[in-house]
C-alpha positions as CSV (number, residue, x, y, z in Angstrom):
1,M,0.0,0.0,0.0
2,S,1.2,3.5,-0.8
3,R,2.4,5.8,2.0
4,L,0.7,9.2,2.5
5,V,2.8,12.3,2.8
6,V,1.1,15.4,4.0
7,V,2.7,18.8,3.5
8,S,1.4,21.9,5.2
9,N,2.8,25.2,6.6
10,R,2.4,24.0,10.2
11,L,1.9,20.6,11.8
12,A,-0.1,19.2,14.6
13,D,0.6,16.1,16.6
14,P,-2.4,13.8,15.9
15,R,-2.0,12.0,19.2
16,K,-2.8,15.0,21.3
17,T,-6.4,15.3,22.5
18,A,-6.3,19.1,22.0
19,A,-5.8,18.5,18.3
20,G,-8.7,19.6,16.1
21,G,-10.8,17.5,13.8
22,L,-8.5,18.2,10.8
23,A,-5.4,17.0,12.6
24,V,-7.2,13.9,13.8
25,A,-8.5,13.1,10.3
26,L,-5.1,13.6,8.7
27,G,-3.5,11.7,11.5
28,D,-5.9,8.8,10.9
29,A,-5.1,8.8,7.2
30,L,-1.4,9.0,7.8
31,S,-1.5,6.1,10.4
32,V,-3.2,3.6,8.1
33,N,0.0,2.5,6.4
34,G,2.5,4.8,8.2
35,G,3.0,8.3,6.9
36,L,5.0,11.5,6.9
37,W,3.8,14.9,7.8
38,F,6.1,17.7,6.6
39,G,6.2,21.5,7.1
40,W,7.7,24.5,8.8
41,S,8.8,24.0,12.4
42,G,7.6,27.3,13.6
43,T,11.2,28.2,14.5
44,I,12.7,31.4,13.2
45,V,16.5,31.4,13.1
46,E,17.6,35.0,13.5
47,D,21.0,34.6,11.9
48,G,20.2,31.9,9.4
49,A,20.9,32.1,5.7
50,P,18.1,32.5,3.1
51,G,17.1,29.3,1.4
52,E,18.7,27.2,4.1
53,G,17.1,25.4,7.1
54,E,17.7,22.5,9.4
55,V,15.4,19.4,9.2
56,H,14.0,17.9,12.5
57,T,12.2,14.6,12.7
58,Q,10.2,12.9,15.5
59,Q,7.9,9.9,15.7
60,A,4.2,10.2,16.6
61,G,3.2,6.5,16.6
62,N,3.9,5.2,13.1
63,V,3.7,8.8,11.7
64,T,7.0,10.7,11.1
65,L,6.8,14.5,11.8
66,A,9.5,16.3,9.8
67,T,9.9,20.1,10.1
68,V,12.2,22.7,8.6
69,D,13.5,25.9,10.3
70,L,13.3,29.2,8.5
71,C,15.6,32.2,8.8
72,K,14.0,35.5,9.6
73,E,14.4,36.9,6.1
74,D,12.6,33.9,4.6
75,H,9.9,33.9,7.2
76,D,9.1,37.5,6.7
77,S,8.9,37.4,3.0
78,Y,7.3,33.9,2.6
79,Y,4.9,34.0,5.5
80,L,4.2,37.6,6.5
81,G,5.0,39.2,3.2
82,Y,3.6,37.0,0.4
83,S,1.3,34.4,2.0
84,N,-0.4,36.8,4.4
85,G,0.3,40.2,2.8
86,V,-0.6,39.3,-0.8
87,L,-2.4,36.0,-1.1
88,W,-4.6,36.1,2.0
89,P,-6.1,39.5,1.2
90,V,-6.5,38.9,-2.5
91,F,-8.0,35.5,-2.1
92,H,-10.5,37.1,0.3
93,Y,-11.3,39.8,-2.3
94,R,-9.5,42.6,-0.4
95,L,-7.2,44.1,-3.0
96,D,-7.1,47.3,-1.0
97,L,-5.2,45.5,1.8
98,A,-2.7,43.7,-0.4
99,D,1.0,44.7,-0.4
100,F,2.2,43.9,-3.9
101,D,5.9,44.4,-3.0
102,A,7.8,42.6,-5.8
103,G,10.4,41.4,-3.2
104,Y,8.0,39.1,-1.4
105,I,7.5,36.7,-4.2
106,G,11.2,35.9,-4.3
107,G,11.1,34.7,-0.7
108,Y,7.9,32.8,-1.3
109,R,9.4,30.9,-4.2
110,R,12.7,30.4,-2.3
111,V,11.0,28.8,0.7
112,N,8.9,26.5,-1.5
113,Q,12.1,25.4,-3.2
114,L,13.8,24.9,0.1
115,M,11.0,22.8,1.5
116,A,10.7,20.7,-1.7
117,R,14.5,20.2,-1.7
118,K,14.3,19.0,2.0
119,L,11.4,16.7,1.3
120,M,12.6,15.1,-1.9
121,P,15.2,12.7,-0.3
122,M,12.6,11.5,2.1
123,L,10.1,10.4,-0.6
124,Q,9.5,6.8,-1.7
125,P,8.6,6.0,-5.3
126,D,5.0,5.1,-4.6
127,D,4.2,7.8,-2.0
128,I,1.0,9.8,-2.4
129,I,1.6,13.5,-1.5
130,W,-1.1,15.8,-0.3
131,V,-0.2,19.5,-0.1
132,H,-2.3,22.0,1.9
133,D,-3.1,25.7,1.5
134,Y,-2.0,28.9,-0.1
135,H,1.4,29.0,1.5
136,L,2.5,26.1,-0.8
137,I,0.8,26.7,-4.1
138,P,4.1,26.2,-6.2
139,F,5.3,23.2,-4.0
140,A,4.5,20.5,-6.6
141,A,6.1,22.5,-9.4
142,E,9.3,22.6,-7.4
143,L,9.1,18.8,-6.8
144,R,8.5,18.2,-10.5
145,A,11.5,20.3,-11.4
146,M,13.6,17.9,-9.2
147,G,12.2,14.8,-11.0
148,C,9.4,13.8,-8.7
149,K,6.9,11.5,-10.5
150,N,4.6,10.8,-7.6
151,R,0.9,11.6,-7.5
152,I,0.5,15.0,-5.8
153,G,-2.7,16.6,-4.7
154,F,-3.4,20.1,-3.4
155,F,-6.2,21.4,-1.2
156,L,-7.0,25.2,-0.9
157,H,-8.6,25.9,2.5
158,I,-9.4,29.5,1.7
159,P,-11.5,30.9,-1.2
160,L,-10.3,31.2,-4.7
161,P,-11.4,34.6,-6.1
162,P,-12.8,35.3,-9.6
163,P,-10.3,35.6,-12.5
164,L,-10.3,39.4,-12.6
165,I,-9.3,39.6,-8.9
166,L,-6.7,36.9,-9.3
167,A,-5.3,38.9,-12.3
168,A,-4.4,41.7,-9.9
169,I,-1.6,39.6,-8.4
170,P,1.8,40.4,-10.1
171,Q,3.0,37.2,-11.9
172,H,-0.5,35.6,-11.4
173,E,0.1,33.4,-14.5
174,W,3.1,31.8,-12.8
175,L,1.1,31.2,-9.6
176,I,-1.9,29.5,-11.3
177,R,0.3,27.7,-13.8
178,S,2.0,26.1,-10.8
179,L,-1.4,24.4,-9.9
180,F,-1.1,22.3,-13.1
181,A,1.8,20.5,-11.6
182,Y,-0.7,18.8,-9.3
183,D,-2.8,15.8,-10.2
184,V,-5.9,16.8,-8.1
185,L,-7.0,20.2,-7.0
186,G,-9.4,20.4,-4.1
187,F,-11.5,23.4,-3.3
188,Q,-14.1,24.2,-0.6
189,T,-17.0,25.1,-2.8
190,Q,-18.3,24.8,-6.4
191,Y,-17.9,28.6,-6.7
192,D,-14.1,28.1,-6.2
193,V,-14.0,25.4,-8.8
194,D,-15.9,27.6,-11.3
195,H,-13.4,30.5,-10.6
196,F,-10.5,28.1,-11.4
197,S,-12.2,26.8,-14.5
198,R,-12.8,30.3,-15.8
199,Y,-9.3,31.5,-15.1
200,A,-7.7,28.4,-16.6
201,R,-9.7,28.7,-19.8
202,K,-9.6,32.5,-20.3
203,E,-6.1,33.4,-18.9
204,V,-4.0,30.4,-19.9
205,G,-6.0,28.8,-22.6
206,A,-6.6,25.5,-20.8
207,E,-8.8,22.9,-22.5
208,A,-11.8,21.7,-20.4
209,L,-11.9,18.0,-21.1
210,N,-15.0,17.5,-18.9
211,E,-16.6,19.0,-15.7
212,H,-13.5,18.3,-13.6
213,E,-10.6,17.8,-16.0
214,F,-8.5,20.6,-17.4
215,R,-5.4,20.3,-19.7
216,A,-2.7,22.9,-20.1
217,F,1.1,23.1,-20.2
218,G,1.2,19.4,-21.2
219,R,-0.5,18.2,-18.0
220,T,-4.1,17.3,-17.0
221,V,-5.4,18.4,-13.6
222,H,-8.6,17.2,-11.9
223,A,-10.4,20.1,-10.0
224,Q,-13.3,19.4,-7.7
225,A,-15.1,20.7,-4.6
226,F,-14.5,18.8,-1.4
227,P,-16.2,20.8,1.4
228,I,-14.3,20.2,4.6
229,G,-16.2,19.2,7.7
230,I,-15.7,18.5,11.4
231,D,-15.5,15.4,13.4
232,V,-19.1,15.5,14.6
233,D,-18.9,12.6,17.1
234,E,-15.7,14.0,18.6
235,F,-17.3,17.4,19.1
236,V,-20.5,15.9,20.6
237,A,-18.2,14.0,23.0
238,L,-16.5,17.3,23.9
239,A,-19.9,18.9,24.6
240,D,-20.6,16.1,27.1
241,G,-17.2,16.6,28.7
242,K,-16.6,18.1,32.1
243,E,-15.2,21.5,30.9
244,A,-18.1,22.0,28.5
245,R,-20.7,21.1,31.0
246,E,-19.2,23.4,33.6
247,M,-19.2,26.3,31.1
248,F,-22.8,25.6,30.1
249,D,-24.0,25.5,33.7
250,R,-22.2,28.6,34.8
251,M,-23.3,30.7,31.8
252,A,-26.9,29.3,32.0
253,V,-27.1,30.6,35.6
254,E,-25.4,33.9,34.9
255,Y,-27.6,34.7,31.9
256,S,-30.8,33.0,33.1
257,R,-32.8,36.2,32.4
258,R,-31.2,37.0,29.1
259,R,-30.8,35.6,25.5
260,L,-27.2,35.1,24.4
261,L,-25.9,35.8,21.0
262,L,-22.4,34.4,20.2
263,G,-19.6,35.1,17.8
264,V,-16.3,33.1,17.9
265,E,-13.4,33.6,15.5
266,R,-9.9,34.9,15.0
267,L,-9.5,38.7,14.9
268,D,-9.3,39.0,11.1
269,Y,-10.7,41.5,8.6
270,S,-12.3,38.7,6.6
271,K,-14.6,37.9,9.5
272,G,-16.7,41.0,9.3
273,L,-16.6,41.8,13.0
274,P,-17.3,45.6,12.7
275,H,-20.2,44.9,10.3
276,R,-21.6,42.4,12.9
277,L,-21.4,44.9,15.7
278,R,-23.1,47.5,13.7
279,A,-25.9,45.0,12.9
280,F,-26.3,44.3,16.6
281,R,-26.4,48.0,17.3
282,Q,-29.2,48.3,14.7
283,L,-31.0,45.4,16.3
284,L,-31.1,47.3,19.6
285,R,-32.3,50.4,17.9
286,Q,-34.9,48.8,15.7
287,Y,-36.2,46.2,18.2
288,P,-36.0,47.8,21.6
289,E,-37.6,44.8,23.3
290,N,-34.0,43.4,23.2
291,L,-32.7,46.1,25.5
292,G,-31.7,44.6,28.8
293,S,-32.7,41.1,27.5
294,S,-30.1,40.2,24.8
295,T,-26.3,40.1,25.2
296,L,-23.7,39.5,22.5
297,I,-20.6,37.7,23.5
298,Q,-17.9,38.3,20.9
299,I,-14.7,36.2,21.2
300,A,-12.0,37.5,18.8
301,S,-8.8,35.6,19.5
302,P,-5.5,37.2,18.7
303,S,-4.2,36.8,15.1
304,R,-1.1,38.3,13.3
305,E,-1.0,41.3,15.7
306,A,2.4,42.4,14.4
307,L,0.7,43.6,11.2
308,D,-0.7,47.1,11.1
309,T,-4.0,46.0,9.5
310,Y,-4.8,43.8,12.4
311,S,-3.9,46.3,15.1
312,G,-6.2,48.9,13.4
313,L,-9.0,46.3,13.3
314,R,-8.6,45.7,17.0
315,Q,-8.9,49.4,17.7
316,E,-12.0,49.7,15.6
317,L,-13.6,46.7,17.3
318,E,-12.9,48.0,20.8
319,S,-14.2,51.4,19.9
320,L,-17.5,49.9,18.5
321,C,-18.0,47.8,21.6
322,G,-17.4,50.7,23.9
323,S,-19.8,52.9,21.9
324,I,-22.6,50.3,22.0
325,N,-22.1,49.7,25.7
326,G,-22.0,53.4,26.4
327,D,-25.1,54.2,24.4
328,F,-27.3,51.2,25.4
329,G,-25.8,49.7,28.6
330,E,-27.4,49.8,32.1
331,L,-25.8,49.3,35.5
332,D,-27.0,45.7,35.5
333,W,-26.6,45.0,31.7
334,M,-23.9,45.4,29.1
335,P,-25.1,44.6,25.6
336,V,-21.6,43.5,24.4
337,R,-19.0,41.3,26.1
338,Y,-15.9,41.4,24.0
339,I,-13.1,38.9,24.7
340,H,-9.8,39.3,23.0
341,R,-8.1,36.0,23.9
342,N,-8.4,32.3,23.2
343,V,-11.0,30.2,24.9
344,A,-10.1,26.5,25.5
345,R,-11.5,24.2,22.8
346,K,-12.9,21.9,25.5
347,R,-15.0,24.7,26.9
348,L,-16.4,26.0,23.6
349,P,-19.2,23.4,23.1
350,G,-20.7,24.5,26.4
351,L,-20.7,28.1,25.2
352,Y,-22.2,27.2,21.9
353,R,-25.0,25.2,23.6
354,V,-26.0,28.0,25.9
355,A,-26.3,30.5,23.0
356,S,-29.7,31.2,21.5
357,V,-28.1,32.5,18.3
358,A,-24.7,32.1,16.7
359,L,-23.5,34.9,14.4
360,V,-21.2,33.6,11.8
361,T,-21.1,36.5,9.4
362,P,-17.7,36.7,7.6
363,L,-17.3,39.0,4.6
364,R,-15.6,36.0,2.8
365,D,-14.5,32.6,4.2
366,G,-13.3,29.4,2.7
367,M,-15.6,27.3,4.8
368,N,-16.0,28.3,8.4
369,L,-16.1,25.4,10.8
370,V,-17.5,27.4,13.7
371,A,-20.9,27.2,12.0
372,K,-20.6,23.4,11.9
373,E,-19.3,23.2,15.5
374,F,-22.3,25.3,16.7
375,I,-24.7,22.9,15.0
376,A,-23.0,19.8,16.5
377,A,-23.1,21.3,20.1
378,Q,-26.8,22.1,20.2
379,D,-29.4,20.3,22.3
380,P,-31.8,18.8,19.7
381,E,-34.7,19.4,21.9
382,D,-34.0,23.2,22.3
383,P,-31.5,24.1,19.6
384,G,-30.1,27.6,18.9
385,V,-30.3,29.3,15.5
386,L,-27.4,29.8,13.1
387,V,-27.2,33.2,11.4
388,L,-24.7,32.6,8.5
389,S,-23.2,34.8,5.9
390,R,-23.9,33.9,2.4
391,F,-20.2,34.6,1.7
392,A,-19.0,31.8,3.9
393,G,-18.2,28.6,2.1
394,A,-20.4,26.7,4.6
395,A,-23.5,28.5,3.1
396,E,-23.4,26.3,0.1
397,Q,-24.2,23.3,2.3
398,L,-26.0,24.8,5.3
399,E,-29.1,26.1,3.5
400,E,-31.4,25.8,6.5
401,A,-29.4,28.5,8.4
402,L,-30.6,32.0,8.2
403,L,-28.4,33.3,5.4
404,V,-27.5,37.0,5.5
405,N,-25.6,39.6,3.6
406,P,-23.2,41.0,6.2
407,Y,-22.8,44.2,4.3
408,D,-26.5,44.9,4.8
409,T,-26.7,46.2,8.4
410,F,-30.5,46.5,8.4
411,G,-31.2,43.1,6.8
412,T,-28.8,41.4,9.1
413,A,-30.5,43.0,12.1
414,E,-33.8,41.8,10.9
415,S,-32.5,38.2,10.5
416,I,-31.1,38.3,14.0
417,Q,-34.5,39.3,15.3
418,Q,-36.1,36.5,13.3
419,A,-33.6,34.1,14.9
420,L,-34.5,35.4,18.4
421,Q,-38.2,35.0,17.8
422,M,-38.1,31.7,15.9
423,P,-40.7,29.1,17.2
424,L,-39.3,25.9,18.8
425,A,-40.7,23.6,16.1
426,E,-39.0,25.6,13.3
427,R,-35.7,25.6,15.3
428,Q,-35.9,21.9,15.7
429,R,-36.7,21.2,12.0
430,R,-33.8,23.4,10.8
431,H,-31.4,21.9,13.3
432,Q,-32.3,18.3,12.4
433,Q,-31.6,19.0,8.7
434,L,-28.3,20.8,9.4
435,L,-27.1,18.1,11.8
436,A,-27.8,15.4,9.2
437,R,-25.8,17.2,6.6
438,I,-22.7,17.9,8.7
439,R,-22.8,14.2,9.8
440,E,-23.0,13.0,6.2
441,Q,-20.2,15.2,5.1
442,D,-17.9,15.2,8.1
443,V,-14.1,15.6,8.1
444,H,-13.6,11.8,7.7
445,W,-15.8,11.9,4.5
446,W,-13.8,14.9,3.3
447,C,-10.5,13.1,3.8
448,R,-11.7,9.8,2.3
449,T,-13.3,11.3,-0.8
450,Y,-10.3,13.5,-1.5
451,L,-7.9,10.6,-1.2
452,E,-10.1,8.4,-3.4
453,A,-9.8,11.1,-6.1
454,L,-6.1,11.4,-5.7
455,T,-5.3,7.7,-5.7
456,G,-8.0,6.7,-8.3
């Protein structure tokens, strides 16, 4: 049987109970026949030389974890500069936030070459290689240049924008041409596949052989949507765990006289947090029955705080929270509780379950697994309501959620009010359908169907 080699920017030890569903699913797939998980170590060597890095290996059961150090120059150009300063904003449709510094792409290519060079001696002839996310788009092309003949797949965890937005990236032709070095391209949604198809046909003259096969540059690539899921059973078990039950009991007592609305995400401009707060403010203005009776808990965990864009977002968010609390708060009630730190994963299911409404309203998101975690954590007899942005990849699957346009402040406020007023029977019906869908297409289904396409 072929060995699986997973390549990603960062690794997780699949044996650790704190690992999320993705790490568990990849760990399971790697463990079947023994496997290798390869990526950046997270270590930045201050005085290291560009294009060089030491490899470290350790065993996690029958899975080998292999990592490469990066020097500061490589890290800053590959990770901060190109991956998160160019690709992340452009792929989330934010051209205004992209820093098209020509120097960054050199570091991005150099690190992909470095990592391919370090992985190549570890490969066996029949290995199946699965590369993950935007940090490593040209990784297969670098391996091919070194003579690698293995089957190589790629999965993009974030959205792929339309061709005209992609075309704003300097050397975008090289970037997308790199994707043709793969055998299988996995995307989160059919929209992403359509964007790739249009770009490939219009910009590089690819021939569409059928719905999923595209040929260009002497290679044929298979492109398909594989929406990522969560490990539903694992998350239900977390919800029944001691930490989650304690969180639920404490919050249920503290907010026994109020309805809780909940937002949980990283502090990132793609998540639409200021738009969400303005919609909540509009809810309080437009539906005053919520004054004193509805509280929004917004958890925004730290993310890339060294970048100016993120520090500015934090200031805007804190200003909005203070303004709403100042305008509407009472001595015994604050409308917004804003938390800028991580909440332990074992406690989150209890918080999800006590919430009447979850607000998952990104401006653009590849999938958004918080929406699926919220569904899994609910009490089927008295479930909460999911208010979901139509611009989250999850909206393509979760049609029974209340879908909103996060740019429409008034419309989102109306949908939040609808969620707060929704009858029990309707809440139960919607939740039953949503839960069935996330069970059917969970993270193990995602991993299995992708690998079937890659090995088939």
